[in-house]
C-alpha positions, 0 to 999 in steps of 0.5 A: 607250601606247594613243596611241603617245606619243613619250615611251614611248621615253624612258629614264626611262619604261623605268626608272621602272616597275622602280623603282616595283615594287621600292619596292612589294615592299620596302615590303610586306616592311618592313610585314610585319616591322614589324607582325609579320604575315606572308604565308601566315600572315595571310590578308589579307596573303597576298591583298594580296601575291599581288594585288601580284604580279598587279598588277606582272605586269599592269602589265608587260603593259599597258606593253609586253609585250602583243602588241596594244593590245587586250591592253594595254588589258585588262591596264590595266583589270585592273591598275586593278581589282587596285589597287582590290582591294589598297587595299580589302584594306589598309583592311579587313584582310580577304582579301575586301576591299570585298566583306567589307563587302557580305557582313557 
């Protein structure tokens, strides 16, 4: 995207992000029911779900909805940071994620 690569116009590149987002949301719903923990009941899962929605939104901006390359780059960096946060919340089961280790 930042290099204006010709593959950006390929059909699979336009469809694949939607498939990935759907798989992420579906797996989140499945996991919640499978482990009997639910968003807005368990804090860590609420944080993870909200961060996942932010990640998807940032990905949409980064991959094409951002009006300038600078906006897209900032969205990409924020998406990477959000993904890191999601992983840390999943590993710690704490809404603070990796920060919970630093605070404790």
